[in-house]
VMD Tcl script that draws the C-alpha trace (Angstrom):
set ca {
  {-66.70 -104.21 -195.72}
  {-68.02 -106.62 -193.16}
  {-65.45 -109.19 -194.23}
  {-62.64 -106.73 -193.81}
  {-63.78 -105.83 -190.30}
  {-64.06 -109.47 -189.42}
  {-60.51 -110.17 -190.65}
  {-59.16 -107.17 -188.79}
  {-60.69 -108.39 -185.56}
  {-59.20 -111.86 -186.10}
  {-55.72 -110.45 -186.77}
  {-55.85 -108.15 -183.76}
  {-57.05 -110.98 -181.49}
  {-54.23 -113.26 -182.67}
  {-51.67 -110.52 -182.06}
  {-52.97 -109.92 -178.57}
  {-52.91 -113.63 -177.78}
  {-49.29 -113.91 -179.00}
  {-48.25 -110.96 -176.87}
  {-49.84 -112.50 -173.78}
  {-48.13 -115.84 -174.39}
  {-44.71 -114.22 -174.90}
  {-45.07 -112.10 -171.79}
  {-45.94 -115.16 -169.69}
  {-43.02 -117.13 -171.11}
  {-40.54 -114.39 -170.39}
  {-41.83 -114.13 -166.86}
  {-41.42 -117.85 -166.30}
  {-37.90 -118.03 -167.75}
  {-36.49 -114.90 -166.18}
  {-34.20 -115.72 -163.23}
  {-35.64 -114.85 -159.90}
  {-33.64 -112.48 -157.74}
  {-32.51 -113.98 -154.43}
  {-34.14 -112.38 -151.51}
  {-31.68 -110.13 -149.73}
  {-30.69 -111.48 -146.35}
  {-31.20 -109.03 -143.57}
  {-27.90 -107.79 -142.19}
  {-27.74 -108.52 -138.48}
  {-26.37 -105.73 -136.41}
  {-23.28 -106.82 -134.41}
  {-24.06 -107.24 -130.76}
  {-21.51 -106.22 -128.12}
  {-19.92 -109.05 -126.11}
  {-21.22 -108.40 -122.64}
  {-22.08 -110.48 -119.64}
  {-25.36 -110.22 -117.79}
  {-23.72 -107.80 -115.40}
  {-22.90 -105.56 -118.38}
  {-19.17 -106.21 -117.96}
  {-16.98 -106.76 -121.06}
  {-16.47 -110.42 -121.97}
  {-12.89 -111.64 -121.83}
  {-11.87 -114.54 -124.05}
  {-10.41 -117.37 -121.97}
  {-6.70 -118.07 -122.65}
  {-5.93 -121.12 -124.75}
  {-3.37 -122.30 -122.22}
  {-3.50 -122.15 -118.48}
  {-0.79 -120.07 -116.80}
  {1.66 -121.80 -114.51}
  {0.46 -122.04 -110.94}
  {1.91 -119.37 -108.68}
  {0.90 -121.08 -105.46}
  {2.48 -124.05 -103.68}
  {0.51 -127.05 -102.48}
  {-1.00 -126.59 -99.01}
  {-3.30 -128.67 -96.87}
  {-6.81 -127.63 -95.81}
  {-6.72 -125.14 -92.98}
  {-3.19 -123.93 -93.74}
  {-2.48 -120.31 -92.75}
  {-2.15 -117.51 -95.28}
  {1.35 -116.98 -96.71}
  {3.62 -114.60 -94.85}
  {4.49 -111.38 -96.65}
  {8.20 -110.68 -96.32}
  {9.81 -107.22 -96.15}
  {10.94 -105.88 -99.51}
  {14.46 -106.94 -100.38}
  {17.15 -104.62 -101.61}
  {16.80 -104.11 -105.36}
  {13.34 -105.71 -105.42}
  {11.31 -102.48 -105.65}
  {10.30 -103.15 -109.26}
  {8.83 -106.58 -108.56}
  {5.15 -106.95 -109.36}
  {4.22 -108.54 -106.07}
  {5.64 -108.77 -102.55}
  {7.62 -111.87 -101.66}
  {5.46 -114.46 -99.90}
  {6.59 -117.35 -97.76}
  {4.81 -120.58 -96.88}
  {7.25 -121.33 -94.05}
  {9.12 -119.67 -91.21}
  {11.97 -117.57 -92.54}
  {15.45 -118.86 -91.72}
  {17.40 -116.62 -94.04}
  {20.81 -115.68 -92.60}
  {20.06 -118.00 -89.66}
  {21.59 -121.39 -88.88}
  {19.66 -124.14 -90.64}
  {18.14 -126.91 -88.51}
  {19.88 -130.25 -88.67}
  {18.93 -132.35 -91.68}
  {17.04 -135.34 -90.27}
  {16.41 -138.24 -92.65}
  {14.42 -141.38 -91.92}
  {15.85 -143.20 -94.93}
  {17.96 -142.36 -97.95}
  {16.49 -143.68 -101.20}
  {19.79 -142.95 -102.93}
  {23.35 -142.96 -101.69}
  {23.94 -140.59 -98.80}
  {25.63 -137.47 -100.20}
  {28.89 -136.01 -98.93}
  {28.02 -132.42 -98.02}
  {31.34 -131.40 -96.46}
  {32.54 -128.06 -97.83}
  {29.62 -127.83 -100.25}
  {26.46 -125.81 -100.60}
  {23.32 -127.84 -99.91}
  {19.95 -127.34 -101.58}
  {17.07 -129.06 -99.78}
  {13.59 -129.19 -101.27}
  {10.57 -130.30 -99.23}
  {8.27 -131.94 -101.76}
  {5.68 -134.66 -102.50}
  {4.93 -136.76 -105.57}
  {1.24 -135.71 -105.60}
  {2.04 -131.97 -105.76}
  {2.02 -130.49 -109.33}
  {4.43 -127.58 -108.61}
  {6.83 -130.08 -107.02}
  {6.80 -132.14 -110.21}
  {7.44 -129.03 -112.29}
  {10.57 -128.15 -110.32}
  {12.20 -131.59 -110.75}
  {13.77 -130.84 -114.13}
  {15.27 -127.63 -112.75}
  {16.80 -129.46 -109.78}
  {18.09 -132.19 -112.09}
  {19.87 -129.46 -114.06}
  {21.46 -128.01 -110.92}
  {22.57 -131.49 -109.85}
  {24.26 -132.23 -113.18}
  {25.94 -128.87 -113.64}
  {27.07 -128.06 -110.10}
  {27.48 -131.44 -108.43}
  {31.05 -130.64 -107.36}
  {29.90 -127.56 -105.46}
  {26.20 -128.10 -104.72}
  {24.38 -131.07 -103.19}
  {20.70 -131.24 -104.23}
  {18.38 -133.19 -101.92}
  {14.66 -133.90 -102.25}
  {13.04 -134.66 -98.88}
  {9.51 -136.13 -98.90}
  {7.16 -136.93 -96.04}
  {5.63 -139.79 -98.05}
  {6.30 -143.48 -97.72}
  {9.23 -145.14 -99.45}
  {6.83 -147.05 -101.71}
  {5.07 -143.87 -102.88}
  {8.30 -142.11 -103.74}
  {9.88 -145.11 -105.44}
  {6.90 -145.71 -107.73}
  {7.09 -142.12 -108.97}
  {8.86 -142.29 -112.34}
  {8.10 -139.19 -114.42}
  {9.88 -136.91 -114.41}
  {12.77 -138.93 -113.07}
  {14.50 -137.59 -109.95}
  {18.24 -137.67 -110.63}
  {19.48 -135.89 -107.51}
  {19.69 -137.25 -103.97}
  {16.39 -138.40 -102.46}
  {15.25 -139.17 -98.92}
  {12.10 -139.54 -96.84}
  {11.09 -138.52 -93.34}
  {7.50 -139.53 -92.61}
  {7.72 -137.78 -89.23}
  {8.47 -134.48 -90.98}
  {10.96 -133.45 -88.28}
  {12.98 -130.87 -90.20}
  {9.92 -129.68 -92.08}
  {8.02 -129.02 -88.85}
  {10.99 -127.29 -87.23}
  {11.16 -124.90 -90.19}
  {7.40 -124.31 -90.11}
  {6.89 -125.37 -93.73}
  {3.20 -125.50 -94.69}
  {3.45 -125.07 -98.47}
  {5.46 -127.22 -100.88}
  {7.72 -127.22 -102.75}
  {9.84 -125.21 -100.32}
  {13.55 -124.82 -100.97}
  {16.43 -123.72 -98.79}
  {20.05 -123.30 -99.87}
  {22.58 -123.69 -97.07}
  {26.15 -122.42 -97.39}
  {29.08 -124.57 -96.18}
  {29.02 -122.85 -92.79}
  {25.44 -123.99 -92.18}
  {23.54 -120.72 -92.75}
  {20.48 -120.38 -95.01}
  {21.20 -117.95 -97.85}
  {18.16 -118.62 -100.08}
  {14.67 -119.82 -99.24}
  {11.14 -119.95 -100.58}
  {8.73 -121.32 -103.16}
  {11.04 -121.82 -106.18}
  {8.34 -120.98 -108.77}
  {7.07 -117.75 -107.20}
  {6.68 -115.05 -109.84}
  {9.43 -112.42 -109.64}
  {11.33 -114.57 -107.11}
  {11.96 -117.76 -109.10}
  {14.94 -119.88 -108.23}
  {17.00 -119.71 -111.42}
  {20.36 -120.91 -112.68}
  {21.54 -117.29 -112.57}
  {20.80 -117.08 -108.83}
  {22.56 -120.39 -108.11}
  {25.55 -119.26 -110.18}
  {25.85 -116.04 -108.16}
  {25.64 -117.95 -104.88}
  {28.32 -120.41 -105.93}
  {30.54 -117.62 -107.28}
  {30.68 -116.14 -103.79}
  {31.75 -119.54 -102.48}
  {34.43 -119.82 -105.14}
  {35.90 -116.47 -104.19}
  {35.92 -117.36 -100.50}
  {37.56 -120.70 -101.27}
  {40.17 -119.04 -103.48}
  {40.92 -116.45 -100.78}
  {41.38 -119.18 -98.16}
  {43.65 -121.16 -100.47}
  {45.74 -118.06 -101.14}
  {46.02 -117.31 -97.42}
  {47.08 -120.91 -96.77}
  {49.78 -120.70 -99.44}
  {51.10 -117.44 -98.07}
  {51.22 -118.88 -94.56}
  {53.10 -121.90 -95.84}
  {55.58 -119.70 -97.70}
  {56.12 -117.62 -94.57}
  {56.95 -120.76 -92.59}
  {59.47 -121.87 -95.19}
  {61.18 -118.49 -95.14}
  {61.58 -118.61 -91.37}
  {63.37 -121.93 -91.68}
}
mol new
graphics top color blue
foreach p $ca { graphics top sphere $p radius 0.5 }
foreach p [lrange $ca 0 end-1] q [lrange $ca 1 end] { graphics top cylinder $p $q radius 0.2 }
display resetview
């Protein structure tokens, strides 16, 4: 009886030991669960002043202001033009308005190209400088006008810089007529204090378009130039017709 009890105790002890070993092994081999990462609550994008953050644009918008010198006056706000009520901003001028008035005489210190023949043609004059970014942006547009309308429109760039400064400027290339006037005589007479400033003069000498050619809602475009020249074509055709009729009348009298 004692032997049986002793054997029973041995068997039970061995079984318990086996169970402990197996439990430990399973615990060691079982994959551990990754600790759950705390979910961060989204924070609103606000500045210190509690104003909504605005993501900066990837590209900078084109400048809507001409180049001016320190101390220049504020631009002049012009009266609303007919049909311009839907424009987003009033028309501003960085010069004295000469629209519908006789243009001052074009005074040039030196032509850097051949002197153009302006007789019977529209004349576009731009006051500009090589150091002015908006002036550089308008060059390709003026090149286009020069190529397309050279029989009707003379395009002139007038700079107050030295001949050397203008001649060393290469990109973009100026393909229209170019001149300098370091004394700024015409520019001062027209009260220009922001460049580029453009005027378009009709064959009779009156200014029919003026302003900063890149001004939003008032840009100088090919469509505008085409409309201006179309008026000139009609006037020219009417004069030619009148001349023919007068000539025919003379012949009939003979």
